[in-house]
C-alpha positions in Angstrom: 5.8 -15.1 14.4 3.4 -15.7 11.6 2.7 -14.5 9.2 0.0 -12.6 9.6 1.7 -10.9 12.4 4.5 -9.9 9.8 2.0 -8.9 7.5 -0.2 -6.4 9.7 3.5 -4.8 10.8 5.0 -4.7 7.5 2.1 -2.7 6.7 2.1 -0.5 9.4 5.7 0.1 8.7 5.1 1.2 5.4 2.7 3.3 6.8 5.0 5.3 9.1 7.7 5.4 6.7 5.5 7.5 4.2 4.5 9.6 7.2 8.4 10.9 7.8 9.0 10.9 4.0 6.5 13.5 3.7 7.2 15.2 6.7 10.8 15.5 5.6 9.3 16.8 2.0 6.8 19.3 3.6 10.0 20.5 5.8 12.1 20.9 2.9 9.8 23.5 1.3 9.9 25.4 4.5 12.1 28.1 4.0 15.3 28.8 6.7 16.4 31.2 5.2 19.3 29.7 3.5 18.8 29.4 -0.2 17.5 26.1 -1.8 16.3 25.1 -4.9 13.0 23.2 -2.8 11.5 26.6 -2.1 10.3 26.5 -6.0 8.8 22.8 -5.3 4.9 22.7 -6.0 5.3 26.0 -8.5 4.1 25.0 -11.8 4.4 27.3 -15.2 2.0 26.4 -18.0 4.7 24.7 -20.6 2.7 24.6 -24.3 -0.5 23.8 -22.7 0.6 21.4 -19.5 1.3 22.1 -16.0 5.6 21.6 -15.2 7.7 22.3 -12.2 9.8 25.0 -12.6 12.6 22.7 -12.6 11.3 20.9 -15.8 11.5 24.0 -17.5 14.4 25.3 -16.2 17.9 25.0 -14.3 17.4 26.0 -10.8 20.8 26.6 -9.2 22.3 28.2 -5.5 25.2 30.5 -6.6 25.3 31.2 -2.9 23.6 31.2 0.6 21.0 34.2 -0.4 20.6 33.5 -3.7 18.7 31.1 -5.9 19.1 31.5 -9.7 16.3 30.1 -12.7 17.8 30.0 -16.2 14.9 29.0 -18.2 15.8 26.5 -21.3 13.3 29.0 -23.5 14.1 32.3 -23.0 10.1 32.7 -24.1 9.8 31.4 -20.1 11.2 33.7 -18.4 7.8 36.0 -18.1 6.2 32.9 -17.4 8.3 31.2 -14.5 8.2 34.5 -13.0 4.5 35.1 -13.2 4.3 31.5 -11.4 6.5 32.7 -8.8 4.6 35.9 -8.1 1.6 33.9 -8.0 2.9 31.2 -5.9 3.0 33.7 -3.2 6.8 32.4 -1.2 7.0 35.7 0.0 10.1 36.4 -2.8 10.6 39.2 -5.5 12.1 37.7 -8.3 14.5 39.8 -10.8 14.6 39.1 -14.1 17.5 40.3 -16.3 16.0 39.2 -19.5 18.6 35.9 -19.4 17.9 34.8 -15.8 15.5 35.3 -13.0 17.2 35.5 -9.3 15.8 35.3 -6.4 17.2 36.9 -3.3 16.4 35.3 0.2 16.4 37.9 2.9 17.5 37.1 6.0 15.2 36.4 8.4 13.5 38.3 11.2 13.4 36.8 14.3 9.3 37.1 14.1 9.3 35.4 11.3 12.0 32.7 12.6 9.6 32.0 15.7 6.2 31.6 13.2 8.1 29.3 10.6 9.1 27.2 13.9 6.1 27.1 14.6 4.6 25.9 10.9 7.3 23.0 11.8 6.2 22.3 14.9 2.5 21.9 13.7 4.2 19.5 10.5 5.3 17.5 13.3 2.3 17.3 15.1 0.6 16.3 11.8 3.1 13.4 11.4 2.7 12.1 14.9 -1.2 12.3 13.9 -0.5 9.9 10.9 1.6 7.6 13.1 -0.7 7.2 15.8 -3.6 6.1 13.0 -1.2 3.6 11.5 -0.9 2.3 14.7 -4.5 1.9 15.9 -5.0 0.4 12.4 -2.1 -2.6 13.4 -3.6 -2.6 17.1 -7.1 -3.1 15.4 -5.8 -5.6 13.1 -4.3 -7.5 16.1 -7.4 -7.6 17.9 -9.1 -8.7 14.9 -6.9 -11.8 14.1 -7.2 -12.9 17.9 -11.0 -12.7 17.0 -10.3 -15.0 13.7 -8.5 -17.4 15.6 -4.6 -16.1 15.9 -3.2 -16.9 19.5 -4.2 -14.8 22.1 0.0 -14.1 23.0 1.1 -13.7 19.3 -1.8 -10.9 19.4 -0.5 -9.5 22.5 3.0 -9.3 21.7 2.1 -8.2 17.9 0.5 -5.1 19.9 3.9 -4.2 22.0 5.5 -4.8 18.5 3.2 -2.1 16.2 4.1 0.2 19.9 7.9 -0.5 19.9 7.3 1.0 15.8 5.8 3.9 16.6 8.3 4.4 19.1 10.9 4.4 16.6 9.2 6.5 13.9 8.0 8.8 16.9 11.8 9.7 18.1 12.8 10.1 14.0 9.7 13.3 13.9 11.6 14.7 17.0 15.2 14.3 15.4 13.3 16.1 11.8 11.8 18.9 14.2 15.1 19.4 16.5 17.3 19.7 13.1 15.0 22.0 11.1 14.4 24.1 14.3 17.7 24.7 14.4 18.5 25.2 11.1 15.4 28.1 11.3 17.1 30.1 14.4 20.6 29.2 13.2 21.6 33.1 12.0 
């Protein structure tokens, strides 16, 4: 295998891995009825003029399966954090006792579970589209390389390797989806 082939495959593999990493991050932020610090991902709060993640201005812990506890490092931040959580519209109402903020995670209804599984399925499909785009780019790169003088059999071999890579990452997407679906549907 030439350096060109290796480079094309490395680029495709890197794009596919980034797709998987992004799917993983997305799935972490989908609430499955269990308390997790990840439900606060993406929620920012104004901290002396700059936007900071809640986890950067407070200690975020999960004392039990149904509670997320947020303890700001500065008491003056409680109101701002509470407002940010309400505005983020994550479906949870914060309760504040002056020292800390509690998020109680209610058990999911059957209907809500189905909706979440549908959302996870959509995210998995988006990731598959990303894989197909990376595969298409790699196959086009091999076809261009053959036009530019790469031996034809090496180009065909490269396309086969690309397909194997796509299959491997596609299987990973299926595993992530199945794992998250099981987590959501387990009562």
